[in-house]
N, C-alpha and C positions, 0 to 999 in steps of 0.2 A: 754234803750234809744229808742228802736223802738216804744214802747208804748207812750212815751213822745212826740216823733216827730209826731206820728199819731194824738195825741191830739192837738198839735200845728197846724197841717195842717187843722184841722176843724175850727180853729179860724182866719185863715189868710184871708185878703181881696182877692177879685177876681184878678187874674193875678199873684199872688205870690204862691210859693210852698215850702213845707218842705218835704224832701225825706229821710227816713231812708236808709242809703246806706252802703252796704257791699263792701269794696274795693277789695276783693279777697285776695289771698296769694301772697306776694311779697318777693322776695329774698333780705333779709336785714341781717345785722350782728346779730340782735336778732333772726331771724328765723334760721340762721346757728347755733347759740348756742343751739337751740332746735332740729333742724332737721338734723344737721350735713351735710354730703355730699348730702343728698336728697334735700336740699334747692336749689341747682343749677338747679333743674328741673322746678323752678318757674321763672317768669320774674323778671329781675332787676328793680329797681325803675325807671330807665331811659326808659326801654322797656315798663313798665306799663304806665308811663306818656304819652308816644307817642301814645298808644292805647286808654288810658282813657280820655285824654283831649277832643278829638272830641266827644266822647260819652257823657261826662259830659256837653259839650256845647249844646248838643241836648235835655237836660232835659228842661221841661217847666211846665206851670201850669197844663197841662194834667196829669202830674206825681205826683201831689200833694197827699201826704199820701200813695203812693205806696212804698212798701219795694222792693228795687232793689239791684242787684249786678252789679258791673261795667262790661259792655260788654253784659249784658242781653238785649233782645229786649224790648224797651219801646215805 
């Protein structure tokens, strides 16, 4: 997916961006089925969204083609 997104990024017109994005680890039912009690050490979906939405809104054309992880400096 990362390679496809980076290829797409090269084809986009100015002002648009395609960003391969790693959302991080989020405490979900699926994670708890794998990690057990250790999953509670990660943010809930609600906590993640509260932190991630402002970060995501800060993405722009300058991030085109960059592989990023939510919360990372961009």
